[in-house]
RODO-2510 file (C-alpha; in nm, 4 decimals, decimal comma):
residues 166
     n   res          X          Y          Z
     1     g     0,0000     0,0000     0,0000
     2     k     0,0856     0,3637    -0,0206
     3     i     0,0417     0,6354     0,2352
     4     a     0,0454     1,0106     0,2070
     5     m    -0,0049     1,2895     0,4535
     6     v    -0,0568     1,6599     0,4184
     7     q    -0,1183     1,9402     0,6623
     8     a    -0,3654     2,1865     0,5199
     9     g    -0,6182     2,4444     0,6230
    10     y    -0,9874     2,3744     0,6357
    11     p    -1,0673     2,5083     0,2837
    12     n    -0,8212     2,2596     0,1318
    13     h    -1,0348     1,9709     0,2547
    14     f    -1,2956     2,0530    -0,0069
    15     v    -1,0546     1,9919    -0,2970
    16     p    -1,1063     1,7479    -0,4616
    17     g    -1,3895     1,6762    -0,2210
    18     e    -1,5617     1,3620    -0,1072
    19     k    -1,7800     1,3381    -0,4186
    20     a    -1,4743     1,3448    -0,6456
    21     i    -1,2862     1,0893    -0,4349
    22     a    -1,5936     0,8649    -0,4516
    23     g    -1,4333     0,5791    -0,2597
    24     k    -1,1277     0,5567    -0,4897
    25     f    -0,9055     0,5562    -0,1830
    26     k    -0,9424     0,5629     0,1927
    27     w    -0,8787     0,8929     0,3584
    28     g    -0,9222     1,0515     0,6959
    29     i    -0,8693     1,3730     0,8814
    30     t    -0,7472     1,4654     1,2235
    31     l    -0,6713     1,7850     1,4057
    32     m    -0,3251     1,8951     1,5074
    33     p    -0,2405     1,7972     1,8651
    34     k    -0,3339     2,0245     2,1525
    35     g    -0,0623     2,2566     2,2735
    36     p     0,0562     2,3236     2,6284
    37     k    -0,2512     2,5375     2,7043
    38     g    -0,4816     2,2509     2,6077
    39     i    -0,6104     2,3990     2,2816
    40     v    -0,5513     2,3284     1,9159
    41     g    -0,3884     2,6353     1,7683
    42     t    -0,5697     2,7762     1,4693
    43     q    -0,5500     3,0587     1,2245
    44     f    -0,9149     3,0316     1,1389
    45     t    -1,0586     3,2782     0,8941
    46     v    -1,4054     3,3026     0,7520
    47     n    -1,5356     3,3645     0,4038
    48     g    -1,6653     3,7148     0,4474
    49     i    -1,9151     3,8763     0,2161
    50     t    -1,9324     4,2540     0,2359
    51     i    -2,1073     4,5448     0,0693
    52     s    -1,8811     4,8168    -0,0641
    53     s    -1,9742     5,1699     0,0363
    54     a    -1,9406     5,2492    -0,3356
    55     s    -2,2042     4,9916    -0,4328
    56     k    -2,4568     5,1283    -0,6806
    57     q    -2,7054     4,8585    -0,5768
    58     p    -2,6772     4,8250    -0,1964
    59     d    -3,0315     4,6929    -0,1510
    60     a    -2,9907     4,4259    -0,4192
    61     t    -2,6482     4,3393    -0,2803
    62     w    -2,7969     4,2993     0,0676
    63     e    -3,0623     4,0633    -0,0716
    64     y    -2,7897     3,8608    -0,2434
    65     m    -2,5872     3,8428     0,0792
    66     k    -2,8899     3,7244     0,2748
    67     f    -2,9517     3,4571     0,0108
    68     m    -2,5884     3,3378     0,0167
    69     m    -2,5798     3,3193     0,3969
    70     d    -2,9182     3,1503     0,4317
    71     p    -2,8808     2,8101     0,6027
    72     v    -3,0626     2,6286     0,3198
    73     t    -2,8392     2,7898     0,0568
    74     q    -2,5301     2,7173     0,2650
    75     e    -2,6271     2,3513     0,2958
    76     e    -2,6469     2,3248    -0,0830
    77     i    -2,3149     2,5050    -0,1285
    78     v    -2,1305     2,2848     0,1202
    79     l    -2,2851     1,9545     0,0127
    80     n    -2,1989     2,0314    -0,3501
    81     n    -1,8331     2,1018    -0,2701
    82     g    -1,8678     2,4790    -0,3012
    83     g    -1,6593     2,5511     0,0075
    84     r    -1,6675     2,5452     0,3814
    85     p    -1,9789     2,6412     0,5755
    86     a    -2,0562     2,9953     0,6801
    87     a    -1,9758     3,0753     1,0419
    88     r    -2,3389     3,0588     1,1547
    89     k    -2,4452     2,8038     1,4140
    90     a    -2,7487     2,7119     1,2007
    91     v    -2,5035     2,6127     0,9273
    92     l    -2,2136     2,4850     1,1368
    93     d    -2,4387     2,2507     1,3317
    94     n    -2,6530     2,1460     1,0345
    95     p    -2,7167     1,7718     1,0885
    96     k    -2,6832     1,6865     0,7191
    97     i    -2,3508     1,8698     0,6867
    98     m    -2,2228     1,7207     1,0130
    99     s    -2,3101     1,3663     0,9037
   100     t    -2,2007     1,3980     0,5401
   101     v    -1,8872     1,6135     0,5313
   102     t    -1,6058     1,4286     0,7068
   103     s    -1,3760     1,7299     0,7290
   104     h    -1,6459     1,9524     0,8760
   105     k    -1,7277     1,7078     1,1522
   106     a    -1,3594     1,7089     1,2510
   107     m    -1,3094     2,0853     1,2164
   108     r    -1,6361     2,2087     1,3703
   109     p    -1,5080     2,2224     1,7317
   110     l    -1,2380     2,4703     1,6277
   111     y    -1,4971     2,7384     1,5583
   112     d    -1,5635     2,7596     1,9317
   113     t    -1,1989     2,7711     2,0409
   114     a    -1,0223     2,9550     1,7566
   115     l    -0,7865     3,2322     1,8556
   116     g    -0,7605     3,5671     1,6841
   117     w    -0,5390     3,5984     1,3813
   118     p    -0,1823     3,6723     1,4992
   119     s    -0,0632     4,0063     1,3726
   120     p     0,2508     4,2063     1,4480
   121     a     0,1892     4,4660     1,7197
   122     n     0,3628     4,7248     1,5023
   123     s     0,0990     4,6830     1,2270
   124     r     0,3562     4,5809     0,9670
   125     w     0,1640     4,2741     0,8501
   126     p     0,2032     4,3393     0,4723
   127     e     0,5777     4,3918     0,5080
   128     f     0,6071     4,0842     0,7315
   129     t     0,4174     3,8503     0,4967
   130     t     0,6158     3,9694     0,1945
   131     a     0,9406     3,9020     0,3793
   132     l     0,8077     3,5679     0,5041
   133     d     0,7490     3,4509     0,1473
   134     q     1,0962     3,5720     0,0454
   135     v     1,2835     3,3988     0,3265
   136     m     1,0812     3,0764     0,3358
   137     g     1,0719     3,0153    -0,0401
   138     p     1,4360     2,9040    -0,0660
   139     i     1,3882     2,6739     0,2343
   140     w     1,0741     2,5150     0,0876
   141     t     1,2382     2,4605    -0,2517
   142     g     1,5561     2,3176    -0,1015
   143     a     1,7737     2,5994    -0,2379
   144     i     1,9141     2,6428     0,1136
   145     e     1,9364     2,4049     0,4076
   146     l     1,6735     2,4231     0,6799
   147     e     1,8861     2,5299     0,9779
   148     p     2,0799     2,8180     0,8163
   149     g     1,7654     2,9199     0,6292
   150     m     1,5637     2,9411     0,9497
   151     k     1,8381     3,1410     1,1211
   152     a     1,8413     3,3905     0,8337
   153     a     1,4601     3,4013     0,8305
   154     t     1,4485     3,4696     1,2038
   155     v     1,6924     3,7606     1,1697
   156     k     1,5033     3,9140     0,8754
   157     l     1,1590     3,8778     1,0342
   158     q     1,2776     4,0036     1,3732
   159     e     1,4134     4,3177     1,2024
   160     i     1,0591     4,3914     1,0836
   161     l     0,9036     4,3154     1,4217
   162     d     1,1522     4,5507     1,5897
   163     k     1,0501     4,8467     1,3718
   164     p     0,8217     5,1140     1,5175
   165     k     0,4476     5,0986     1,4608
   166     s     0,3548     5,2006     1,1084
***
């Protein structure tokens, strides 16, 4: 037999999706282990839908948003591999979604314990993420060894964190 493992965020569990796998291979999902504080660390985000203040059709847009967030609509979206459920208890705890979507049943508890998105206190998130991609890329591709790459990454990222608030 063959085995494979991947760590991925919740949205990745919908690609290719249970319907596409269709029993071609066995698969499962588990959460990362709990940390020292007894929680599973997360960087949970939600699929937000917003109305721009520049919208020429705010009323129609609001009707569309209500339709998209409706529990019945959400059930159809999720069960047809359209993405993860909206962060509404009526959707998150939907019995059909909970019993049908393996990844959702495993991930659902995280909605109640998720921590806020970590962000640098100096508000330099865009600069930090750009640098993160630059310093981690060579490590991920094997262009540089892990240990010296991580040391260089730590120095570069700490320089950004040490800057004053932007």
